[in-house]
C-alpha positions in Angstrom: 34.7 77.6 -3.7 35.6 81.0 -2.9 32.9 82.4 -0.5 31.1 78.3 0.4 28.7 78.5 -2.6 28.5 75.5 -4.7 28.2 76.5 -8.4 25.4 76.7 -10.2 23.4 73.9 -11.5 22.9 73.0 -15.3 24.6 75.6 -17.7 25.8 78.4 -16.1 25.3 81.3 -18.0 21.8 80.5 -18.3 21.5 79.3 -14.7 22.9 82.5 -13.7 21.3 84.6 -15.5 17.2 82.8 -14.4 18.7 82.6 -10.8 19.0 86.0 -11.0 16.4 87.5 -12.2 14.2 84.9 -9.5 16.0 86.8 -7.5 15.3 90.5 -9.0 11.8 89.5 -9.0 11.6 88.3 -5.1 13.0 91.4 -3.6 11.1 93.0 -5.6 7.4 91.6 -4.0 9.3 92.0 -0.5 9.8 95.5 -1.2 6.3 96.5 -2.0 5.4 93.9 0.8 7.7 96.2 3.1 6.5 99.9 2.7 3.1 101.0 4.9 1.3 103.6 2.8 0.1 104.6 6.0 2.6 106.4 7.4 4.9 106.6 4.7 7.4 104.5 7.0 8.9 101.9 6.1 8.2 98.7 7.8 10.5 95.2 8.0 8.6 92.0 9.7 10.9 90.2 11.5 10.3 86.9 10.3 11.4 88.4 6.5 10.8 86.6 4.1 8.8 83.7 5.8 6.2 85.2 7.4 6.1 87.0 3.6 5.1 84.2 2.4 2.2 83.9 4.0 0.0 86.6 3.0 1.4 85.5 -0.8 -2.0 84.6 -2.9 -1.7 83.2 -6.1 -4.2 85.3 -8.3 -2.6 85.6 -12.1 -0.5 84.9 -14.6 2.5 87.1 -13.7 2.2 85.4 -10.4 2.7 81.9 -11.7 6.3 82.8 -12.9 6.8 84.6 -9.6 6.3 81.4 -7.7 8.5 79.3 -10.4 10.8 81.7 -9.8 10.6 82.3 -7.2 11.3 77.9 -6.4 14.4 77.8 -8.2 15.5 80.0 -5.9 14.9 78.4 -3.3 16.5 75.6 -4.9 19.5 76.8 -5.4 19.1 78.0 -1.2 18.6 74.8 -0.3 20.8 73.4 -2.3 23.9 75.0 -2.0 23.0 74.8 1.5 22.0 71.6 2.6 22.2 72.4 7.4 20.0 76.1 6.8 17.3 75.6 7.9 15.1 78.4 7.2 16.1 78.1 3.4 14.2 74.3 4.0 10.8 76.1 5.7 10.4 78.9 3.0 10.9 76.0 -0.4 8.3 74.5 1.9 6.1 77.5 2.4 6.4 78.5 -0.8 5.2 75.5 -1.1 2.5 75.2 0.5 1.2 79.8 -0.7 0.8 77.6 -4.4 -1.5 75.7 -2.7 1.3 72.5 -2.8 0.5 71.2 0.3 2.1 67.5 0.1 5.5 69.6 -2.2 5.7 71.3 1.5 5.0 68.5 2.8 8.2 66.6 1.1 10.0 69.5 1.2 10.0 70.7 5.2 10.8 66.1 5.5 13.9 66.7 4.2 15.1 69.9 6.1 14.4 67.6 8.6 16.3 65.4 8.1 19.2 67.6 6.9 18.8 70.4 9.9 17.7 67.3 12.5 18.8 70.1 15.8 16.9 73.5 14.0 14.1 73.3 16.1 12.6 76.3 13.6 12.5 73.2 11.2 10.5 70.9 12.7 7.0 73.5 14.4 6.7 74.5 10.9 7.0 69.9 9.5 4.3 70.1 13.0 2.3 72.9 11.3 2.0 71.4 8.0 0.8 68.0 8.8 -2.7 66.7 9.7 -3.0 66.8 13.5 -3.1 63.4 14.2 1.0 63.2 12.2 1.5 66.7 13.9 1.5 64.7 16.8 4.3 62.4 16.4 6.2 65.0 14.6 
C-alpha cells in the first residue's frame, strides 16, 4: 500500500471515521496538556505522549470514552507497524493509566517479542513488572 501503511481492519468507512475521531481526541488532550497557563508559552515535554500518559487520571465517562478512542488508535499503530517500540510503550502505558496492569504487561510483552532490540521497550517491561520478575526482564 502507498506510504507503507496497512489498511484498517473492519468496515473501511466506520473504522476510518472512528480512527479519525480517536486521533482528534488524543491530539486535543495532548494540546490541552502542553499549554502553560502561567507564562502563556507552549511547552512540550521531550518524551511527548509517552510521559503525558503517566499524568492521565480517569475521572469521568468522558475520560473513559477518551481512553477507548486512544486504545483504538494505539491498536491501529501496533497492528500497522509492529516493529515501532514507542507504539507498544504508549499502548501499555494507556492500559496502566486505565488501571489494567495485567493487560499493560501483556501488551509490553508482545512489544518485547516484536522489538527484541529496542531498549526502551525492555525498560518499560521491567518497570511494569513486580520487583521479583522485573529482575529477570
